[in-house]
N, C-alpha and C positions, 0 to 999 in steps of 0.2 A: 454452508451458514445459515441458506435463505430454512429451509423448514428449523433450525435450533434456533433461532434468532423471533423465526412468528411462532413459536412452541413459548417462546420466554416471554414475550408482547401478551398473546393469550391468556397464559396465566397471571402475569401482571395486571392486567386489566379488568379479569373474573377476581381476585383474591382485591379490586380496589372497590369492582361494584359491590363483591359480598358485604363489606364491611362498609357503607354509607348509608349513613341514616334514612338519607330521604330515600334512598333506593328503596330501602326496606318499608318505611313508613308505606310506599305505593306496589311492590311488588313481594310483600309477606316479608317474612322473617324466619325462616332464611330465606334470602332471596330467589326468588324461581327465575333463573337463569340457566341456559342450554346451549349446549354444542352442537345439540340434536335433542331435539323438543320431542318428549314423549308421548305418547297416545293421552288423549282426553287430558291431557295439560289443562289447569286452573285457569284461567285468561282473569289479571295482564300479566305476561311475562317480556322475559329477555332471553335473546337468541344469537350467540359469535354466528356471526357470520363468516362472508366469505374474505380471505386477505388474496392481497399478493405484494412482491418484493422484487428487486431490482438492487442491483449492486449501487452504491453508493462513498464508494474508496475515496479516500483522499491520501496524501503523501505515506503519511505515517501510520493512517490504521485504514482496514479493513472497516465498512459497515455498510447498512442495505437502510432502501427507502422503502417505508412500505405500507400499504394503506390495509385499514382492517373492518368489517362493515359490521353495524350492530343492529339486530332489527328488534321494534318495539310489538308487542301485540294486544290490544284491550276488545273488549266486547262491549266497552260505553259507548251509550247513546251520543253520540257527538263529539268532540275531541278534543275535551279539556285534560283528559284522563292518560291520553295517546303523547298530549304536549307537556304535560307535567312529567311524564317518563322521559320524554326526550329530554329536556331541560334538566333532570336530576344525573342524565347520563354525564351531560357537557357537564355540570357540576364536578361530577366526581373524578371526570379523566380528565377535561382539558387543560393542555398544559402541567399537569402532574409530575412531579416528579415521582417518581413509577421504579420502583426496583426490578432487574431483570437476572435471573441467573445465568451467568456466563459473560451479560452483557451491560451497556452501558447504551442507558436512553439519553437520548441527546436533545430530542424535539417529539410532543408530542401534541397534537394541534387538532380540532374539529376541524372538518372539510364544508361538509354538506348534510342538511338533514331534508328531510322528505315524507310526508304522510298521504292517506289512501286509505280507500276503502275498498276493502276483499272482495271478490266478485262472487262472495257470498253475501253481499246486502249485509252484513250482522259486525263483519272484524275490522276493527282499525289495524293500520298498518302502517310503523313509522320507520323510515330505514335512514340511518348517519352512519357517514362514513370518518376514518379521522384516520390522517398521517402521522406516519412514526419514521423517525431516523433512529435507531442502533447503533451501537462498535462493538466491535469482539472486545472484551474486558481485555 
């Protein structure tokens, strides 16, 4: 069930981000959201990153606790653009009632966000982690 619920969560988050007007205003319409970033991608963009899961069963239902990491990338000089993108991501998915194929989303919460300058000295990188609990439908 782990991989199945992880994919369902990733698709739901991708759909929510892709449909969000705030995201589109910041990273393009259609928004540049990848789970594999193509070479020569135009900045800014989002990348769906690492996931992990573990069983979160209750007596009557099988569940998974998951973490999903989202990466924001910007070449804007300064922090404004990367922080605006990260704020829009939180608005689009934190505590939202997303629909997951074959699963029920019990909880989706923003847990952690950080920004840093990549080693190239030009690229701002934002990292956000979200925690989700899903149950089999």
